Backbone of each chain as nested JSON, in Angstrom:
{
  "chains": [
    {"id": "A", "residues": [
      {"number": 1, "name": "MET", "atoms": {"N": [402.802, 157.939, -107.713], "CA": [403.068, 156.509, -107.529], "C": [402.015, 155.903, -106.618]}},
      {"number": 2, "name": "TYR", "atoms": {"N": [401.661, 154.687, -106.949], "CA": [400.655, 153.97, -106.169], "C": [401.195, 152.59, -105.809]}},
      {"number": 3, "name": "THR", "atoms": {"N": [400.77, 152.107, -104.658], "CA": [401.1, 150.74, -104.273], "C": [399.812, 149.922, -104.214]}},
      {"number": 4, "name": "ALA", "atoms": {"N": [399.764, 148.869, -105.017], "CA": [398.635, 147.945, -105.019], "C": [399.012, 146.734, -104.181]}},
      {"number": 5, "name": "ARG", "atoms": {"N": [398.104, 146.343, -103.301], "CA": [398.31, 145.134, -102.496], "C": [397.5, 144.004, -103.134]}},
      {"number": 6, "name": "VAL", "atoms": {"N": [398.211, 142.955, -103.535], "CA": [397.614, 141.832, -104.251], "C": [397.731, 140.588, -103.365]}},
      {"number": 7, "name": "TYR", "atoms": {"N": [396.617, 139.86, -103.21], "CA": [396.669, 138.556, -102.555], "C": [396.688, 137.483, -103.598]}},
      {"number": 8, "name": "VAL", "atoms": {"N": [397.55, 136.514, -103.425], "CA": [397.533, 135.32, -104.27], "C": [397.333, 134.144, -103.326]}},
      {"number": 9, "name": "THR", "atoms": {"N": [396.187, 133.472, -103.459], "CA": [395.873, 132.367, -102.549], "C": [395.579, 131.117, -103.359]}},
      {"number": 10, "name": "LEU", "atoms": {"N": [395.884, 129.975, -102.767], "CA": [395.546, 128.705, -103.408], "C": [394.038, 128.555, -103.479]}},
      {"number": 11, "name": "LYS", "atoms": {"N": [393.555, 127.989, -104.576], "CA": [392.134, 127.666, -104.643], "C": [391.79, 126.691, -103.521]}},
      {"number": 12, "name": "ALA", "atoms": {"N": [390.534, 126.758, -103.065], "CA": [390.123, 125.959, -101.91], "C": [390.293, 124.464, -102.165]}},
      {"number": 13, "name": "SER", "atoms": {"N": [390.218, 124.042, -103.425], "CA": [390.309, 122.618, -103.749], "C": [391.748, 122.114, -103.807]}},
      {"number": 14, "name": "VAL", "atoms": {"N": [392.724, 123.009, -103.698], "CA": [394.132, 122.619, -103.838], "C": [394.725, 122.38, -102.452]}},
      {"number": 15, "name": "LEU", "atoms": {"N": [395.386, 121.258, -102.273], "CA": [396.042, 120.957, -101.002], "C": [397.122, 121.986, -100.707]}},
      {"number": 16, "name": "ASP", "atoms": {"N": [397.282, 122.301, -99.437], "CA": [398.232, 123.328, -99.025], "C": [399.16, 122.732, -97.969]}},
      {"number": 17, "name": "PRO", "atoms": {"N": [400.245, 122.08, -98.397], "CA": [401.126, 121.418, -97.426], "C": [401.769, 122.395, -96.448]}},
      {"number": 18, "name": "GLN", "atoms": {"N": [402.059, 123.608, -96.899], "CA": [402.653, 124.592, -95.988], "C": [401.656, 124.95, -94.872]}},
      {"number": 19, "name": "GLY", "atoms": {"N": [400.39, 125.126, -95.271], "CA": [399.362, 125.406, -94.279], "C": [399.21, 124.255, -93.287]}},
      {"number": 20, "name": "ARG", "atoms": {"N": [399.266, 123.025, -93.795], "CA": [399.161, 121.86, -92.898], "C": [400.318, 121.83, -91.901]}},
      {"number": 21, "name": "ALA", "atoms": {"N": [401.509, 122.173, -92.382], "CA": [402.673, 122.174, -91.504], "C": [402.523, 123.222, -90.403]}},
      {"number": 22, "name": "VAL", "atoms": {"N": [402.02, 124.39, -90.763], "CA": [401.81, 125.44, -89.757], "C": [400.742, 124.983, -88.756]}},
      {"number": 23, "name": "GLU", "atoms": {"N": [399.674, 124.354, -89.277], "CA": [398.609, 123.883, -88.384], "C": [399.163, 122.883, -87.363]}},
      {"number": 24, "name": "ARG", "atoms": {"N": [399.967, 121.941, -87.842], "CA": [400.532, 120.946, -86.916], "C": [401.446, 121.598, -85.898]}},
      {"number": 25, "name": "ALA", "atoms": {"N": [402.231, 122.58, -86.348], "CA": [403.136, 123.262, -85.418], "C": [402.332, 124.004, -84.353]}},
      {"number": 26, "name": "LEU", "atoms": {"N": [401.22, 124.624, -84.753], "CA": [400.385, 125.322, -83.767], "C": [399.766, 124.339, -82.779]}},
      {"number": 27, "name": "HIS", "atoms": {"N": [399.314, 123.185, -83.279], "CA": [398.801, 122.165, -82.362], "C": [399.885, 121.751, -81.366]}},
      {"number": 28, "name": "ALA", "atoms": {"N": [401.093, 121.557, -81.869], "CA": [402.195, 121.119, -81.0], "C": [402.524, 122.177, -79.953]}},
      {"number": 29, "name": "LEU", "atoms": {"N": [402.26, 123.448, -80.264], "CA": [402.511, 124.528, -79.301], "C": [401.358, 124.69, -78.311]}},
      {"number": 30, "name": "GLY", "atoms": {"N": [400.306, 123.878, -78.46], "CA": [399.202, 123.954, -77.514], "C": [397.958, 124.661, -78.02]}},
      {"number": 31, "name": "TYR", "atoms": {"N": [397.964, 125.069, -79.294], "CA": [396.791, 125.748, -79.855], "C": [395.854, 124.721, -80.496]}},
      {"number": 32, "name": "GLY", "atoms": {"N": [395.238, 123.917, -79.615], "CA": [394.376, 122.848, -80.106], "C": [393.122, 123.34, -80.794]}},
      {"number": 33, "name": "GLU", "atoms": {"N": [392.793, 124.607, -80.634], "CA": [391.559, 125.129, -81.236], "C": [391.714, 125.466, -82.717]}},
      {"number": 34, "name": "VAL", "atoms": {"N": [392.935, 125.307, -83.241], "CA": [393.153, 125.625, -84.654], "C": [392.532, 124.536, -85.522]}},
      {"number": 35, "name": "ARG", "atoms": {"N": [391.666, 124.939, -86.456], "CA": [390.93, 123.997, -87.293], "C": [391.43, 123.971, -88.743]}},
      {"number": 36, "name": "GLY", "atoms": {"N": [392.226, 124.952, -89.119], "CA": [392.748, 124.955, -90.48], "C": [393.63, 126.162, -90.697]}},
      {"number": 37, "name": "VAL", "atoms": {"N": [394.631, 125.99, -91.564], "CA": [395.541, 127.09, -91.899], "C": [395.78, 127.034, -93.404]}},
      {"number": 38, "name": "ARG", "atoms": {"N": [395.674, 128.178, -94.051], "CA": [396.008, 128.276, -95.474], "C": [397.042, 129.387, -95.615]}},
      {"number": 39, "name": "VAL", "atoms": {"N": [398.058, 129.134, -96.409], "CA": [399.123, 130.118, -96.587], "C": [399.132, 130.59, -98.034]}},
      {"number": 40, "name": "GLY", "atoms": {"N": [399.116, 131.883, -98.222], "CA": [399.204, 132.46, -99.565], "C": [400.243, 133.562, -99.583]}},
      {"number": 41, "name": "LYS", "atoms": {"N": [400.24, 134.347, -100.66], "CA": [401.213, 135.431, -100.792], "C": [400.508, 136.771, -100.809]}},
      {"number": 42, "name": "VAL", "atoms": {"N": [401.177, 137.752, -100.284], "CA": [400.73, 139.125, -100.43], "C": [401.85, 139.867, -101.16]}},
      {"number": 43, "name": "ILE", "atoms": {"N": [401.496, 140.503, -102.269], "CA": [402.497, 141.15, -103.118], "C": [402.134, 142.626, -103.221]}},
      {"number": 44, "name": "ASP", "atoms": {"N": [403.037, 143.475, -102.76], "CA": [402.842, 144.919, -102.872], "C": [403.605, 145.399, -104.096]}},
      {"number": 45, "name": "VAL", "atoms": {"N": [402.862, 145.914, -105.073], "CA": [403.462, 146.369, -106.329], "C": [403.335, 147.887, -106.389]}},
      {"number": 46, "name": "THR", "atoms": {"N": [404.461, 148.576, -106.482], "CA": [404.467, 150.034, -106.588], "C": [404.705, 150.429, -108.036]}},
      {"number": 47, "name": "VAL", "atoms": {"N": [403.8, 151.232, -108.574], "CA": [403.872, 151.61, -109.997], "C": [403.702, 153.112, -110.155]}},
      {"number": 48, "name": "GLU", "atoms": {"N": [404.309, 153.626, -111.219], "CA": [404.001, 154.972, -111.682], "C": [402.705, 154.883, -112.476]}},
      {"number": 49, "name": "ALA", "atoms": {"N": [401.748, 155.734, -112.161], "CA": [400.481, 155.739, -112.901], "C": [399.83, 157.097, -112.705]}},
      {"number": 50, "name": "PRO", "atoms": {"N": [399.014, 157.531, -113.674], "CA": [398.388, 158.85, -113.551], "C": [397.347, 158.913, -112.435]}},
      {"number": 51, "name": "ASP", "atoms": {"N": [396.707, 157.801, -112.131], "CA": [395.729, 157.802, -111.042], "C": [395.556, 156.365, -110.535]}},
      {"number": 52, "name": "ALA", "atoms": {"N": [394.787, 156.229, -109.439], "CA": [394.648, 154.92, -108.797], "C": [393.95, 153.919, -109.708]}},
      {"number": 53, "name": "GLY", "atoms": {"N": [392.987, 154.384, -110.501], "CA": [392.273, 153.463, -111.402], "C": [393.204, 152.871, -112.448]}},
      {"number": 54, "name": "ALA", "atoms": {"N": [394.062, 153.719, -113.011], "CA": [395.021, 153.234, -114.006], "C": [396.001, 152.253, -113.358]}},
      {"number": 55, "name": "ALA", "atoms": {"N": [396.426, 152.566, -112.148], "CA": [397.343, 151.665, -111.443], "C": [396.68, 150.304, -111.241]}},
      {"number": 56, "name": "ARG", "atoms": {"N": [395.417, 150.315, -110.825], "CA": [394.709, 149.053, -110.582], "C": [394.595, 148.235, -111.867]}},
      {"number": 57, "name": "ARG", "atoms": {"N": [394.269, 148.879, -112.975], "CA": [394.123, 148.133, -114.233], "C": [395.44, 147.474, -114.642]}},
      {"number": 58, "name": "ARG", "atoms": {"N": [396.535, 148.203, -114.497], "CA": [397.829, 147.632, -114.884], "C": [398.214, 146.476, -113.963]}},
      {"number": 59, "name": "VAL", "atoms": {"N": [397.971, 146.632, -112.673], "CA": [398.358, 145.566, -111.742], "C": [397.448, 144.344, -111.925]}},
      {"number": 60, "name": "GLU", "atoms": {"N": [396.193, 144.556, -112.273], "CA": [395.324, 143.414, -112.588], "C": [395.895, 142.613, -113.755]}},
      {"number": 61, "name": "GLU", "atoms": {"N": [396.367, 143.349, -114.758], "CA": [396.954, 142.67, -115.917], "C": [398.222, 141.903, -115.512]}},
      {"number": 62, "name": "MET", "atoms": {"N": [399.045, 142.518, -114.671], "CA": [400.254, 141.826, -114.182], "C": [399.868, 140.561, -113.414]}},
      {"number": 63, "name": "GLY", "atoms": {"N": [398.807, 140.663, -112.614], "CA": [398.358, 139.502, -111.843], "C": [397.994, 138.346, -112.755]}},
      {"number": 64, "name": "ARG", "atoms": {"N": [397.242, 138.659, -113.807], "CA": [396.839, 137.596, -114.735], "C": [398.037, 137.016, -115.463]}},
      {"number": 65, "name": "ARG", "atoms": {"N": [398.981, 137.866, -115.842], "CA": [400.078, 137.411, -116.689], "C": [401.218, 136.775, -115.916]}},
      {"number": 66, "name": "LEU", "atoms": {"N": [401.449, 137.218, -114.7], "CA": [402.657, 136.754, -114.015], "C": [402.462, 136.353, -112.56]}},
      {"number": 67, "name": "LEU", "atoms": {"N": [401.696, 137.132, -111.805], "CA": [401.758, 136.965, -110.349], "C": [401.056, 135.706, -109.858]}},
      {"number": 68, "name": "ALA", "atoms": {"N": [399.978, 135.306, -110.543], "CA": [399.213, 134.14, -110.093], "C": [399.265, 133.045, -111.148]}},
      {"number": 69, "name": "ASN", "atoms": {"N": [399.221, 131.806, -110.668], "CA": [399.097, 130.638, -111.537], "C": [397.61, 130.292, -111.61]}},
      {"number": 70, "name": "PRO", "atoms": {"N": [396.97, 130.526, -112.749], "CA": [395.51, 130.415, -112.793], "C": [394.98, 129.004, -112.569]}},
      {"number": 71, "name": "VAL", "atoms": {"N": [395.818, 127.996, -112.72], "CA": [395.349, 126.626, -112.502], "C": [395.123, 126.366, -111.006]}},
      {"number": 72, "name": "MET", "atoms": {"N": [396.027, 126.882, -110.19], "CA": [395.983, 126.534, -108.764], "C": [395.641, 127.708, -107.861]}},
      {"number": 73, "name": "GLU", "atoms": {"N": [395.734, 128.911, -108.376], "CA": [395.638, 130.077, -107.498], "C": [394.58, 131.064, -107.98]}},
      {"number": 74, "name": "THR", "atoms": {"N": [394.125, 131.877, -107.057], "CA": [393.316, 133.028, -107.428], "C": [394.025, 134.267, -106.899]}},
      {"number": 75, "name": "PHE", "atoms": {"N": [393.783, 135.401, -107.536], "CA": [394.35, 136.627, -106.987], "C": [393.279, 137.701, -106.92]}},
      {"number": 76, "name": "GLU", "atoms": {"N": [393.484, 138.608, -105.98], "CA": [392.581, 139.74, -105.856], "C": [393.404, 140.947, -105.435]}},
      {"number": 77, "name": "ILE", "atoms": {"N": [392.968, 142.107, -105.897], "CA": [393.633, 143.344, -105.5], "C": [392.891, 143.883, -104.297]}},
      {"number": 78, "name": "GLU", "atoms": {"N": [393.587, 143.929, -103.163], "CA": [392.923, 144.304, -101.916], "C": [392.793, 145.807, -101.816]}},
      {"number": 79, "name": "SER", "atoms": {"N": [393.81, 146.543, -102.261], "CA": [393.765, 147.998, -102.152], "C": [394.752, 148.612, -103.129]}},
      {"number": 80, "name": "VAL", "atoms": {"N": [394.524, 149.874, -103.461], "CA": [395.474, 150.669, -104.248], "C": [395.586, 152.002, -103.533]}},
      {"number": 81, "name": "LYS", "atoms": {"N": [396.798, 152.323, -103.068], "CA": [396.989, 153.528, -102.259], "C": [398.194, 154.314, -102.759]}},
      {"number": 82, "name": "PRO", "atoms": {"N": [398.204, 155.625, -102.532], "CA": [399.417, 156.39, -102.845], "C": [400.612, 155.77, -102.138]}},
      {"number": 83, "name": "ALA", "atoms": {"N": [401.725, 155.669, -102.864], "CA": [402.884, 154.953, -102.327], "C": [403.577, 155.767, -101.25]}},
      {"number": 84, "name": "SER", "atoms": {"N": [404.027, 155.063, -100.21], "CA": [404.921, 155.679, -99.235], "C": [406.343, 155.391, -99.685]}},
      {"number": 85, "name": "GLY", "atoms": {"N": [407.287, 156.216, -99.244], "CA": [408.672, 156.044, -99.683], "C": [409.229, 154.672, -99.364]}},
      {"number": 86, "name": "ALA", "atoms": {"N": [408.904, 154.176, -98.167], "CA": [409.516, 152.934, -97.718], "C": [409.097, 151.738, -98.567]}},
      {"number": 87, "name": "ALA", "atoms": {"N": [407.914, 151.829, -99.184], "CA": [407.385, 150.656, -99.869], "C": [408.139, 150.32, -101.149]}},
      {"number": 88, "name": "VAL", "atoms": {"N": [408.903, 151.247, -101.685], "CA": [409.496, 150.994, -102.986], "C": [410.906, 150.407, -102.905]}},
      {"number": 89, "name": "GLU", "atoms": {"N": [411.438, 150.266, -101.725], "CA": [412.761, 149.664, -101.626], "C": [412.679, 148.198, -102.006]}},
      {"number": 90, "name": "GLY", "atoms": {"N": [413.566, 147.757, -102.874], "CA": [413.565, 146.348, -103.291], "C": [414.243, 145.494, -102.253]}}
    ]},
    {"id": "B", "residues": [
      {"number": 1, "name": "MET", "atoms": {"N": [383.239, 129.229, -85.165], "CA": [384.58, 129.244, -85.765], "C": [384.814, 130.575, -86.472]}},
      {"number": 2, "name": "TYR", "atoms": {"N": [386.039, 131.029, -86.366], "CA": [386.427, 132.295, -86.985], "C": [387.699, 132.084, -87.803]}},
      {"number": 3, "name": "THR", "atoms": {"N": [387.795, 132.84, -88.877], "CA": [389.025, 132.827, -89.661], "C": [389.676, 134.197, -89.573]}},
      {"number": 4, "name": "ALA", "atoms": {"N": [390.912, 134.207, -89.076], "CA": [391.693, 135.436, -88.993], "C": [392.658, 135.476, -90.165]}},
      {"number": 5, "name": "ARG", "atoms": {"N": [392.693, 136.611, -90.84], "CA": [393.656, 136.797, -91.94], "C": [394.846, 137.58, -91.407]}},
      {"number": 6, "name": "VAL", "atoms": {"N": [396.017, 136.975, -91.483], "CA": [397.246, 137.553, -90.931], "C": [398.196, 137.851, -92.085]}},
      {"number": 7, "name": "TYR", "atoms": {"N": [398.753, 139.057, -92.111], "CA": [399.832, 139.372, -93.053], "C": [401.153, 139.263, -92.347]}},
      {"number": 8, "name": "VAL", "atoms": {"N": [402.101, 138.643, -92.991], "CA": [403.472, 138.637, -92.495], "C": [404.325, 139.238, -93.602]}},
      {"number": 9, "name": "THR", "atoms": {"N": [404.911, 140.391, -93.315], "CA": [405.689, 141.083, -94.344], "C": [407.088, 141.369, -93.818]}},
      {"number": 10, "name": "LEU", "atoms": {"N": [408.041, 141.403, -94.728], "CA": [409.403, 141.757, -94.347], "C": [409.446, 143.205, -93.909]}},
      {"number": 11, "name": "LYS", "atoms": {"N": [410.246, 143.487, -92.895], "CA": [410.473, 144.877, -92.518], "C": [411.062, 145.639, -93.704]}},
      {"number": 12, "name": "ALA", "atoms": {"N": [410.76, 146.932, -93.758], "CA": [411.17, 147.729, -94.915], "C": [412.687, 147.732, -95.091]}},
      {"number": 13, "name": "SER", "atoms": {"N": [413.434, 147.566, -93.996], "CA": [414.894, 147.63, -94.081], "C": [415.515, 146.309, -94.545]}},
      {"number": 14, "name": "VAL", "atoms": {"N": [414.711, 145.267, -94.694], "CA": [415.241, 143.956, -95.052], "C": [415.133, 143.751, -96.566]}},
      {"number": 15, "name": "LEU", "atoms": {"N": [416.223, 143.335, -97.177], "CA": [416.212, 143.073, -98.619], "C": [415.231, 141.949, -98.935]}},
      {"number": 16, "name": "ASP", "atoms": {"N": [414.573, 142.055, -100.092], "CA": [413.556, 141.09, -100.495], "C": [413.908, 140.552, -101.883]}},
      {"number": 17, "name": "PRO", "atoms": {"N": [414.748, 139.514, -101.929], "CA": [415.186, 139.018, -103.25], "C": [414.033, 138.489, -104.099]}},
      {"number": 18, "name": "GLN", "atoms": {"N": [413.008, 137.903, -103.459], "CA": [411.871, 137.411, -104.238], "C": [411.128, 138.582, -104.894]}},
      {"number": 19, "name": "GLY", "atoms": {"N": [410.973, 139.67, -104.131], "CA": [410.344, 140.858, -104.706], "C": [411.153, 141.421, -105.86]}},
      {"number": 20, "name": "ARG", "atoms": {"N": [412.483, 141.428, -105.706], "CA": [413.337, 141.932, -106.79], "C": [413.192, 141.077, -108.04]}},
      {"number": 21, "name": "ALA", "atoms": {"N": [413.089, 139.764, -107.853], "CA": [412.951, 138.868, -109.002], "C": [411.627, 139.127, -109.726]}},
      {"number": 22, "name": "VAL", "atoms": {"N": [410.562, 139.333, -108.955], "CA": [409.259, 139.628, -109.575], "C": [409.323, 140.963, -110.314]}},
      {"number": 23, "name": "GLU", "atoms": {"N": [409.979, 141.947, -109.687], "CA": [410.099, 143.261, -110.321], "C": [410.819, 143.144, -111.674]}},
      {"number": 24, "name": "ARG", "atoms": {"N": [411.908, 142.399, -111.689], "CA": [412.656, 142.245, -112.949], "C": [411.827, 141.517, -113.997]}},
      {"number": 25, "name": "ALA", "atoms": {"N": [411.091, 140.514, -113.569], "CA": [410.252, 139.778, -114.526], "C": [409.178, 140.689, -115.095]}},
      {"number": 26, "name": "LEU", "atoms": {"N": [408.609, 141.548, -114.258], "CA": [407.59, 142.488, -114.758], "C": [408.219, 143.478, -115.741]}},
      {"number": 27, "name": "HIS", "atoms": {"N": [409.409, 143.959, -115.441], "CA": [410.092, 144.844, -116.396], "C": [410.301, 144.123, -117.724]}},
      {"number": 28, "name": "ALA", "atoms": {"N": [410.728, 142.867, -117.65], "CA": [410.992, 142.11, -118.884], "C": [409.724, 141.891, -119.698]}},
      {"number": 29, "name": "LEU", "atoms": {"N": [408.577, 141.844, -119.001], "CA": [407.288, 141.684, -119.7], "C": [406.769, 143.008, -120.253]}},
      {"number": 30, "name": "GLY", "atoms": {"N": [407.493, 144.098, -120.03], "CA": [407.07, 145.375, -120.586], "C": [406.432, 146.324, -119.589]}},
      {"number": 31, "name": "TYR", "atoms": {"N": [406.403, 145.944, -118.305], "CA": [405.81, 146.825, -117.287], "C": [406.893, 147.723, -116.696]}},
      {"number": 32, "name": "GLY", "atoms": {"N": [407.37, 148.649, -117.519], "CA": [408.463, 149.516, -117.102], "C": [408.087, 150.468, -115.987]}},
      {"number": 33, "name": "GLU", "atoms": {"N": [406.791, 150.643, -115.74], "CA": [406.358, 151.588, -114.696], "C": [406.454, 151.013, -113.288]}},
      {"number": 34, "name": "VAL", "atoms": {"N": [406.857, 149.747, -113.176], "CA": [406.958, 149.141, -111.842], "C": [408.19, 149.694, -111.125]}},
      {"number": 35, "name": "ARG", "atoms": {"N": [407.999, 150.212, -109.928], "CA": [409.08, 150.856, -109.167], "C": [409.538, 150.023, -107.992]}},
      {"number": 36, "name": "GLY", "atoms": {"N": [408.746, 149.031, -107.595], "CA": [409.161, 148.194, -106.471], "C": [408.139, 147.1, -106.24]}},
      {"number": 37, "name": "VAL", "atoms": {"N": [408.641, 145.957, -105.764], "CA": [407.763, 144.836, -105.44], "C": [408.252, 144.243, -104.123]}},
      {"number": 38, "name": "ARG", "atoms": {"N": [407.338, 144.0, -103.207], "CA": [407.65, 143.318, -101.949], "C": [406.715, 142.13, -101.835]}},
      {"number": 39, "name": "VAL", "atoms": {"N": [407.263, 140.991, -101.452], "CA": [406.456, 139.775, -101.342], "C": [406.408, 139.342, -99.875]}},
      {"number": 40, "name": "GLY", "atoms": {"N": [405.217, 139.117, -99.389], "CA": [405.037, 138.612, -98.028], "C": [404.082, 137.437, -98.026]}},
      {"number": 41, "name": "LYS", "atoms": {"N": [403.633, 137.059, -96.834], "CA": [402.706, 135.934, -96.714], "C": [401.371, 136.404, -96.166]}},
      {"number": 42, "name": "VAL", "atoms": {"N": [400.334, 135.733, -96.604], "CA": [399.027, 135.922, -95.996], "C": [398.611, 134.558, -95.453]}},
      {"number": 43, "name": "ILE", "atoms": {"N": [398.286, 134.529, -94.165], "CA": [397.992, 133.267, -93.489], "C": [396.581, 133.35, -92.925]}},
      {"number": 44, "name": "ASP", "atoms": {"N": [395.71, 132.474, -93.408], "CA": [394.344, 132.418, -92.89], "C": [394.294, 131.312, -91.845]}},
      {"number": 45, "name": "VAL", "atoms": {"N": [394.013, 131.693, -90.609], "CA": [393.981, 130.744, -89.494], "C": [392.532, 130.615, -89.027]}},
      {"number": 46, "name": "THR", "atoms": {"N": [391.995, 129.4, -89.096], "CA": [390.626, 129.154, -88.64], "C": [390.679, 128.502, -87.262]}},
      {"number": 47, "name": "VAL", "atoms": {"N": [389.977, 129.121, -86.301], "CA": [390.018, 128.641, -84.915], "C": [388.612, 128.538, -84.34]}},
      {"number": 48, "name": "GLU", "atoms": {"N": [388.464, 127.62, -83.392], "CA": [387.285, 127.595, -82.533], "C": [387.476, 128.655, -81.464]}},
      {"number": 49, "name": "ALA", "atoms": {"N": [386.494, 129.523, -81.294], "CA": [386.587, 130.548, -80.257], "C": [385.178, 131.018, -79.923]}},
      {"number": 50, "name": "PRO", "atoms": {"N": [384.983, 131.51, -78.685], "CA": [383.631, 131.931, -78.303], "C": [383.163, 133.186, -79.029]}},
      {"number": 51, "name": "ASP", "atoms": {"N": [384.095, 134.039, -79.427], "CA": [383.717, 135.251, -80.154], "C": [384.93, 135.76, -80.931]}},
      {"number": 52, "name": "ALA", "atoms": {"N": [384.677, 136.77, -81.769], "CA": [385.743, 137.257, -82.647], "C": [386.905, 137.864, -81.861]}},
      {"number": 53, "name": "GLY", "atoms": {"N": [386.601, 138.526, -80.741], "CA": [387.664, 139.127, -79.944], "C": [388.595, 138.079, -79.369]}},
      {"number": 54, "name": "ALA", "atoms": {"N": [388.017, 136.991, -78.875], "CA": [388.839, 135.905, -78.332], "C": [389.68, 135.271, -79.444]}},
      {"number": 55, "name": "ALA", "atoms": {"N": [389.084, 135.102, -80.631], "CA": [389.83, 134.54, -81.757], "C": [391.021, 135.426, -82.094]}},
      {"number": 56, "name": "ARG", "atoms": {"N": [390.789, 136.739, -82.131], "CA": [391.874, 137.67, -82.461], "C": [392.999, 137.595, -81.44]}},
      {"number": 57, "name": "ARG", "atoms": {"N": [392.664, 137.533, -80.163], "CA": [393.716, 137.497, -79.14], "C": [394.575, 136.236, -79.272]}},
      {"number": 58, "name": "ARG", "atoms": {"N": [393.915, 135.099, -79.543], "CA": [394.67, 133.858, -79.678], "C": [395.571, 133.908, -80.919]}},
      {"number": 59, "name": "VAL", "atoms": {"N": [395.039, 134.421, -82.013], "CA": [395.834, 134.444, -83.251], "C": [396.978, 135.451, -83.139]}},
      {"number": 60, "name": "GLU", "atoms": {"N": [396.756, 136.536, -82.416], "CA": [397.871, 137.468, -82.165], "C": [399.008, 136.764, -81.429]}},
      {"number": 61, "name": "GLU", "atoms": {"N": [398.635, 135.959, -80.458], "CA": [399.653, 135.21, -79.714], "C": [400.38, 134.218, -80.63]}},
      {"number": 62, "name": "MET", "atoms": {"N": [399.615, 133.54, -81.481], "CA": [400.242, 132.607, -82.446], "C": [401.204, 133.357, -83.36]}},
      {"number": 63, "name": "GLY", "atoms": {"N": [400.802, 134.554, -83.78], "CA": [401.656, 135.346, -84.657], "C": [402.986, 135.644, -83.998]}},
      {"number": 64, "name": "ARG", "atoms": {"N": [402.916, 136.067, -82.732], "CA": [404.159, 136.393, -82.025], "C": [405.02, 135.158, -81.823]}},
      {"number": 65, "name": "ARG", "atoms": {"N": [404.377, 134.029, -81.524], "CA": [405.15, 132.843, -81.146], "C": [405.639, 132.037, -82.334]}},
      {"number": 66, "name": "LEU", "atoms": {"N": [404.89, 132.042, -83.43], "CA": [405.248, 131.126, -84.522], "C": [405.211, 131.743, -85.913]}},
      {"number": 67, "name": "LEU", "atoms": {"N": [404.191, 132.535, -86.2], "CA": [403.938, 132.86, -87.612], "C": [404.952, 133.841, -88.18]}},
      {"number": 68, "name": "ALA", "atoms": {"N": [405.43, 134.761, -87.345], "CA": [406.361, 135.773, -87.84], "C": [407.708, 135.632, -87.146]}},
      {"number": 69, "name": "ASN", "atoms": {"N": [408.757, 135.977, -87.865], "CA": [410.11, 136.06, -87.326], "C": [410.339, 137.519, -86.922]}},
      {"number": 70, "name": "PRO", "atoms": {"N": [410.381, 137.813, -85.625], "CA": [410.374, 139.216, -85.214], "C": [411.612, 140.0, -85.628]}},
      {"number": 71, "name": "VAL", "atoms": {"N": [412.696, 139.31, -85.968], "CA": [413.909, 140.028, -86.37], "C": [413.723, 140.653, -87.759]}},
      {"number": 72, "name": "MET", "atoms": {"N": [413.071, 139.922, -88.649], "CA": [413.0, 140.365, -90.043], "C": [411.594, 140.733, -90.505]}},
      {"number": 73, "name": "GLU", "atoms": {"N": [410.599, 140.328, -89.75], "CA": [409.233, 140.45, -90.261], "C": [408.339, 141.194, -89.264]}},
      {"number": 74, "name": "THR", "atoms": {"N": [407.271, 141.733, -89.793], "CA": [406.2, 142.236, -88.946], "C": [404.927, 141.503, -89.329]}},
      {"number": 75, "name": "PHE", "atoms": {"N": [403.987, 141.408, -88.392], "CA": [402.713, 140.81, -88.76], "C": [401.575, 141.691, -88.276]}},
      {"number": 76, "name": "GLU", "atoms": {"N": [400.472, 141.591, -88.969], "CA": [399.273, 142.298, -88.558], "C": [398.075, 141.426, -88.879]}},
      {"number": 77, "name": "ILE", "atoms": {"N": [397.052, 141.538, -88.052], "CA": [395.812, 140.811, -88.298], "C": [394.901, 141.74, -89.082]}},
      {"number": 78, "name": "GLU", "atoms": {"N": [394.625, 141.348, -90.307], "CA": [393.849, 142.219, -91.193], "C": [392.365, 142.13, -90.877]}},
      {"number": 79, "name": "SER", "atoms": {"N": [391.869, 140.94, -90.565], "CA": [390.443, 140.786, -90.305], "C": [390.207, 139.506, -89.523]}},
      {"number": 80, "name": "VAL", "atoms": {"N": [389.074, 139.452, -88.827], "CA": [388.604, 138.229, -88.158], "C": [387.136, 138.088, -88.533]}},
      {"number": 81, "name": "LYS", "atoms": {"N": [386.804, 136.989, -89.214], "CA": [385.442, 136.833, -89.72], "C": [384.931, 135.431, -89.39]}},
      {"number": 82, "name": "PRO", "atoms": {"N": [383.615, 135.284, -89.279], "CA": [383.075, 133.927, -89.133], "C": [383.573, 133.05, -90.27]}},
      {"number": 83, "name": "ALA", "atoms": {"N": [383.959, 131.823, -89.94], "CA": [384.584, 130.948, -90.934], "C": [383.556, 130.424, -91.92]}},
      {"number": 84, "name": "SER", "atoms": {"N": [383.961, 130.362, -93.181], "CA": [383.179, 129.636, -94.179], "C": [383.702, 128.209, -94.219]}},
      {"number": 85, "name": "GLY", "atoms": {"N": [382.879, 127.28, -94.685], "CA": [383.293, 125.881, -94.701], "C": [384.548, 125.637, -95.509]}},
      {"number": 86, "name": "ALA", "atoms": {"N": [384.674, 126.317, -96.634], "CA": [385.785, 126.036, -97.54], "C": [387.126, 126.419, -96.931]}},
      {"number": 87, "name": "ALA", "atoms": {"N": [387.108, 127.392, -96.006], "CA": [388.376, 127.926, -95.52], "C": [389.115, 126.943, -94.621]}},
      {"number": 88, "name": "VAL", "atoms": {"N": [388.434, 125.942, -94.092], "CA": [389.095, 125.097, -93.106], "C": [389.762, 123.872, -93.713]}},
      {"number": 89, "name": "GLU", "atoms": {"N": [389.632, 123.654, -95.003], "CA": [390.307, 122.511, -95.609], "C": [391.802, 122.751, -95.597]}},
      {"number": 90, "name": "GLY", "atoms": {"N": [392.56, 121.768, -95.095], "CA": [394.016, 121.922, -95.076], "C": [394.593, 121.664, -96.434]}}
    ]}
  ]
}
């Protein structure tokens, strides 16, 4: 079993209201040096696969088909590692 | 300016209904090899700071104070890099 870590982030041209809200909250807490905040998703997908390369190919396909919205988001697979037991709990 | 990439993930003991929903959707699409899905956040924080170490210390403090809920979540700073122009758009 392998766990692939996938980032799904908004394209740079897309407004990110959640990021703006976090930025304002940080300013209100006194972190005036904050110049921008973007919020995306990190999705850890644990799969049965014969090897890490096969796991990566399948998760790439899942990313294109389901995990990311190609109009507004981009996704990248950050890593593919042998799964630890704790990672598979839903 | 530096951009710190922060992961905020649910603790392993906390149920993740969004991850379960993604897992079921992947099964329905024919990805029967999926054994678990966990969904977290990735937050890119761009700050003015004299150096990368100072940026990391400030963002760690922000993580503890605002970005993560310590009861249910853990956070880690994945990287601190010189900011690109595109990253600071809110």
